[in-house]
C-alpha positions as CSV (number, residue, x, y, z in Angstrom):
1,M,-2.7,-102.8,-69.5
2,A,-1.1,-101.3,-66.4
3,K,-1.4,-97.6,-65.8
4,K,2.3,-96.9,-66.4
5,K,2.4,-99.0,-69.6
6,F,-0.8,-97.3,-70.8
7,K,0.7,-93.9,-70.2
8,E,3.9,-94.8,-72.0
9,V,2.0,-96.2,-75.0
10,I,-0.2,-93.2,-75.5
11,Q,2.7,-90.7,-75.1
12,Q,5.3,-92.5,-77.2
13,S,3.2,-93.6,-80.2
14,Q,3.7,-91.7,-83.4
15,E,0.4,-93.0,-84.7
16,A,-3.0,-92.0,-83.3
17,I,-4.4,-94.5,-80.9
18,L,-8.1,-95.1,-80.3
19,V,-8.6,-96.4,-76.8
20,D,-11.8,-98.5,-76.3
21,F,-12.8,-98.3,-72.6
22,Y,-15.0,-101.4,-72.1
23,A,-15.9,-104.3,-69.7
24,D,-16.6,-107.9,-70.5
25,W,-20.1,-107.8,-69.0
26,C,-21.1,-104.7,-71.1
27,G,-23.5,-105.7,-73.9
28,P,-23.1,-102.5,-75.9
29,C,-19.3,-102.9,-75.6
30,Q,-19.6,-106.4,-77.1
31,T,-21.7,-105.0,-79.9
32,M,-19.1,-102.5,-80.8
33,G,-16.2,-104.9,-80.8
34,P,-16.7,-106.1,-84.4
35,V,-17.5,-102.6,-85.5
36,L,-14.2,-101.3,-84.1
37,E,-12.3,-104.1,-85.9
38,E,-13.9,-103.3,-89.2
39,V,-13.1,-99.6,-88.8
40,M,-9.5,-100.3,-88.0
41,E,-9.3,-102.5,-91.1
42,E,-10.8,-99.8,-93.3
43,L,-8.3,-97.2,-92.0
44,N,-5.4,-99.5,-93.0
45,G,-3.4,-99.2,-89.8
46,K,-3.4,-95.4,-89.8
47,I,-4.9,-95.6,-86.3
48,K,-4.1,-98.2,-83.7
49,L,-6.8,-99.7,-81.5
50,Y,-6.2,-100.4,-77.8
51,K,-8.9,-102.0,-75.6
52,L,-8.8,-101.1,-72.0
53,D,-10.9,-103.1,-69.5
54,I,-12.2,-100.6,-67.0
55,E,-12.5,-103.2,-64.3
56,K,-8.8,-104.1,-64.5
57,N,-7.8,-100.4,-64.9
58,P,-10.1,-98.3,-62.8
59,Q,-7.5,-95.6,-62.2
60,V,-7.0,-95.0,-65.9
61,S,-10.8,-94.7,-66.4
62,L,-11.0,-92.3,-63.5
63,Q,-8.1,-90.2,-64.8
64,F,-9.8,-89.7,-68.1
65,G,-13.3,-89.2,-66.7
66,V,-14.8,-92.3,-68.2
67,R,-18.2,-92.6,-66.5
68,S,-20.0,-94.9,-68.9
69,I,-19.0,-97.5,-71.4
70,P,-18.4,-98.0,-74.2
71,H,-16.3,-94.9,-74.3
72,Y,-13.6,-94.0,-76.9
73,I,-10.7,-91.6,-76.6
74,L,-8.3,-90.9,-79.5
75,F,-4.8,-90.0,-78.4
76,K,-1.8,-88.8,-80.4
77,R,1.5,-88.3,-78.6
78,G,-0.3,-88.1,-75.3
79,K,-2.9,-85.5,-76.3
80,I,-6.6,-86.2,-76.5
81,L,-7.8,-85.5,-80.1
82,W,-11.3,-86.8,-79.8
83,R,-13.7,-88.6,-77.4
84,K,-17.2,-90.0,-77.4
85,G,-19.2,-92.5,-75.5
86,G,-21.9,-94.9,-76.5
87,I,-22.7,-97.0,-79.5
88,M,-21.8,-95.7,-82.9
89,T,-22.3,-97.0,-86.4
90,K,-19.3,-98.0,-88.5
91,R,-19.9,-95.0,-90.8
92,E,-20.0,-92.5,-87.9
93,L,-16.8,-93.9,-86.5
94,V,-15.0,-94.0,-89.8
95,Q,-16.0,-90.4,-90.5
96,A,-14.8,-89.3,-87.1
97,M,-11.4,-91.1,-87.4
98,K,-10.7,-90.0,-91.0
99,G,-10.2,-86.5,-89.8
100,F,-7.2,-87.7,-87.8
101,T,-5.5,-90.0,-90.3
102,G,-3.9,-87.4,-92.5
C-alpha cells in the first residue's frame, strides 16, 4: 500500500482499522496471521484489518515509530486509538479491540 493511499485509507474510513505492520520473513508475524484473521471474524467486521509490509513501506513504518514487528496500530478517522507490538493471544487481542467496537 503506497504511503498516500495508506494515509487516505486511515483518514477516510468510518470504521476502526487495525494495521498489522509485518514482513514476510518474520516468524512471529507469520504466527500472528491466523490469529488476526480469527479476531477479525469474531468482531464481525466492526474493525477492518490492513496488513502493511514494512519492507515495501519503510516510510510509513518510520512515520509511526514502528521499530519491531509484529506491531499493531488501531486507527479511526486518522487518529491512533491503540498500539502494541509483539505476539498476542487471540483473547488478548479480542479484549483490546472490543473496547473500540462500540
